[in-house]
Structures are given as C-alpha cells and as structure tokens.
ZAMARGU-4260 file (C-alpha; in steps of 0.2 Angstrom, whole numbers, plus 5000, padded with zeros to 4 digits):
<rodrens>
0) 5609/4920/4824 | 5591/4916/4816 | 5599/4902/4806 | 5606/4895/4823 | 5590/4895/4831
5) 5582/4887/4816 | 5596/4873/4817 | 5593/4870/4836 | 5575/4869/4833 | 5577/4856/4820
10) 5586/4846/4832 | 5572/4844/4844 | 5567/4825/4845 | 5550/4827/4839 | 5546/4809/4837
15) 5548/4802/4854 | 5544/4819/4862 | 5526/4818/4855 | 5524/4800/4861 | 5530/4805/4878
20) 5521/4821/4880 | 5504/4812/4874 | 5507/4799/4888 | 5511/4811/4900 | 5494/4820/4897
25) 5486/4803/4898 | 5493/4799/4915 | 5489/4817/4921 | 5472/4814/4916 | 5471/4798/4925
30) 5479/4806/4941 | 5465/4820/4940 | 5451/4808/4941 | 5459/4797/4955 | 5461/4813/4965
35) 5444/4820/4961 | 5436/4802/4964 | 5444/4803/4982 | 5437/4820/4985 | 5421/4817/4980
40) 5418/4801/4988 | 5422/4810/5005 | 5408/4820/5003 | 5398/4805/5009 | 5405/4806/5025
45) 5411/4823/5028 | 5421/4837/5019 | 5439/4842/5015 | 5448/4857/5023 | 5464/4856/5013
50) 5471/4853/4996 | 5473/4834/4992 | 5482/4839/4975 | 5495/4847/4986 | 5497/4833/4998
55) 5500/4821/4983 | 5510/4833/4972 | 5526/4822/4975 | 5519/4807/4966 | 5521/4813/4948
60) 5539/4818/4952 | 5543/4800/4951 | 5533/4797/4935 | 5544/4812/4928 | 5561/4804/4934
65) 5554/4787/4926 | 5553/4796/4910 | 5571/4803/4911 | 5577/4785/4915 | 5568/4777/4900
70) 5575/4790/4888 | 5593/4785/4892 | 5590/4767/4896 | 5579/4763/4882 | 5580/4776/4868
75) 5599/4781/4869 | 5604/4763/4864 | 5592/4762/4850 | 5597/4779/4843 | 5616/4774/4844
80) 5612/4756/4836 | 5604/4767/4820 | 5619/4776/4817 | 5617/4791/4828 | 5630/4798/4838
85) 5631/4799/4858 | 5633/4818/4857 | 5619/4821/4845 | 5606/4811/4857 | 5613/4819/4872
90) 5609/4835/4864 | 5593/4831/4859 | 5587/4825/4876 | 5595/4840/4884 | 5582/4850/4872
95) 5567/4839/4877 | 5571/4839/4896 | 5566/4858/4899 | 5550/4856/4886 | 5544/4840/4895
100) 5547/4848/4914 | 5537/4864/4906 | 5523/4854/4899 | 5522/4844/4915 | 5522/4860/4926
105) 5508/4867/4916 | 5498/4851/4919 | 5501/4851/4938 | 5497/4869/4940 | 5481/4867/4931
110) 5476/4854/4943 | 5475/4867/4956 | 5462/4876/4945 | 5451/4861/4943 | 5452/4856/4961
115) 5447/4874/4965 | 5431/4871/4955 | 5427/4857/4965 | 5432/4865/4982 | 5421/4881/4978
120) 5406/4870/4973 | 5405/4862/4988 | 5412/4877/4999 | 5428/4868/5005 | 5443/4879/5011
125) 5458/4874/4998 | 5470/4876/5013 | 5489/4871/5009 | 5496/4862/5025 | 5510/4854/5017
130) 5526/4863/5016 | 5529/4871/4998 | 5536/4885/4989 | 5519/4891/4990 | 5508/4894/5005
135) 5492/4897/4995 | 5483/4887/4982 | 5480/4903/4971 | 5499/4906/4970 | 5500/4900/4953
140) 5516/4909/4949 | 5524/4900/4964 | 5516/4883/4961 | 5522/4883/4943 | 5539/4887/4948
145) 5540/4874/4960 | 5534/4861/4949 | 5545/4868/4935 | 5561/4866/4945 | 5556/4849/4953
150) 5553/4842/4937 | 5569/4848/4929 | 5580/4841/4943 | 5570/4824/4944 | 5570/4822/4926
155) 5588/4825/4924 | 5592/4814/4940 | 5581/4800/4932 | 5591/4801/4915 | 5608/4799/4925
160) 5601/4783/4935 | 5595/4777/4918 | 5612/4778/4909 | 5622/4773/4925 | 5611/4758/4926
165) 5612/4753/4907 | 5631/4753/4909 | 5631/4741/4924 | 5620/4736/4939 | 5634/4743/4951
170) 5634/4759/4942 | 5616/4761/4943 | 5615/4757/4962 | 5629/4770/4963 | 5619/4782/4954
175) 5605/4780/4966 | 5614/4785/4980 | 5622/4800/4971 | 5603/4805/4966 | 5599/4808/4984
180) 5610/4824/4983 | 5602/4834/4969 | 5585/4828/4976 | 5588/4832/4993 | 5594/4849/4989
185) 5580/4852/4978 | 5568/4846/4992 | 5574/4858/5004 | 5575/4874/4991 | 5557/4871/4988
190) 5550/4868/5006 | 5564/4877/5017 | 5565/4863/5029 | 5580/4853/5034 | 5574/4844/5049
195) 5586/4845/5063 | 5598/4855/5053 | 5587/4869/5050 | 5600/4881/5058 | 5609/4878/5041
200) 5594/4888/5032 | 5593/4900/5045 | 5609/4906/5041 | 5604/4909/5024 | 5586/4915/5028
205) 5593/4927/5041 | 5578/4928/5051 | 5567/4930/5035 | 5556/4914/5039 | 5559/4907/5022
210) 5572/4906/5009 | 5573/4920/4995 | 5565/4913/4979 | 5581/4918/4968 | 5591/4906/4980
215) 5578/4892/4979 | 5578/4893/4960 | 5598/4896/4959 | 5600/4880/4969 | 5589/4869/4959
220) 5598/4876/4943 | 5614/4872/4950 | 5609/4855/4954 | 5602/4852/4937 | 5618/4859/4928
225) 5629/4846/4940 | 5617/4832/4936 | 5618/4835/4917 | 5637/4836/4918 | 5639/4819/4926
230) 5625/4812/4915 | 5635/4817/4900 | 5650/4808/4908 | 5640/4793/4910 | 5633/4793/4892
235) 5648/4800/4881 | 5657/4782/4880 | 5642/4771/4884 | 5643/4754/4876 | 5631/4745/4867
240) 5625/4729/4875 | 5623/4714/4863 | 5606/4707/4862 | 5604/4690/4868 | 5590/4677/4862
</rodrens>
C-alpha cells in the first residue's frame, strides 16, 4: 500500500502545478489589494457595514474555471504530442484538481482573516449579507468548505469545457450549456436558495431553514464525479489538431 501511495505521489504533475499555484497566489494577492483598496478608499466618505470579500467571492470561481479549461485545452495536447497518453494526463490532472482547489480555498478563506484586521481597526461590522453556506465571517470551517466544494466543481467544469472546445466549437458550446447543471446545483447546495422553486428545497430541509451540511457537500461531490466522468469521455480519444503556420 505504501508503494502504491508513493507511485501515485510520483504521478503528481509538479512541473505545471508549481507554475499554476504560483500564478494563483499572485492573482490572489492582486485581488486582496484591489478589495482592500476599495474598502480603504470608502473611509474617505463613510464606512462599511458588511464584508466586501464575501460579496466578491464569486469572482475567483471564474478564474478557477479558466485554469481548469487551460489544462485540457492547452496542456493536454502538449502532453500527448510529446508521447504521453491521454489516460496518463487525465490521471495527473485528476490529482492536481483537488490540490489546486484546496490551495485556492485556503487563500480565499485567509482573505476573511485579512479583512477582519482592517474592519477591526476601523470598528466596522464584518457582516455577511449575501447568501452562503456560512452566516458569519468567523465561521472559517464552513467558509473553507464552501470554497473547496465550489472550486472542485468549477475547476472540473472548466476542464470539461476546455476539452470539449478543443474538440470542436460546437462541442464547446454544448459543454457551456451542460455546465449550467453542475454549477447551478453547486450554487443551490451552497446558498440553499432556488428562487421560485424553493419548495423543492423545503421538501429536503423539512422546515429546518437550511440544507443539512452533509446534503450540500454530497450534492457537490456528486456533481464533481459526474463532470469528471463526462470530461474523461471528451478526453479519452481527443484528436490532436495539426498546427498551421
């Protein structure tokens, strides 16, 4: 068993993982500066009464999806062209995805800690107004869980769209429509809101007011498994495009 774990660890794509993790850290630092700059500039006219970090938390999800798409659209063809199999690359990408989601979730969770320093200094309430899995900016376990689940699904969905788009424009457009399912379910699982169809959630909640945490997490993991399965179908026989000058 130990040998198997060592073998799997040896398959981890350290080369492109290091580059992408470093890029993500730099982008996160830039995001922190932008958010802090907005909050500090507001002190000229007034004060904040809610967490801006929570309000803008959706933006990095698109970046995570882009990274997932970059892996399958750009890196996969490069690996295959250099003699690696599609199966091997898919396995390496599957190892990278949870590490990347974990890394990104830690960064985003720490953003609440940094924001808390600024809010405490200015005596502002770090209130959560938007709907999330968490209701307080100090519920770091729930905050981390939400970011982790969201980034797992968004990263995998980005990979699916990237692979489909590499195959053909039509397949890519179809994948965009298909992506609405896992992303929508993940959003519902994390926010416990379904607009006019809240009665569906009420049947699950049974008057509890929110979805059980286990249900939310399992829903996201189910979406992740489904997206990875469909992505493999798109990747396993993906043709390499001839380069044109």
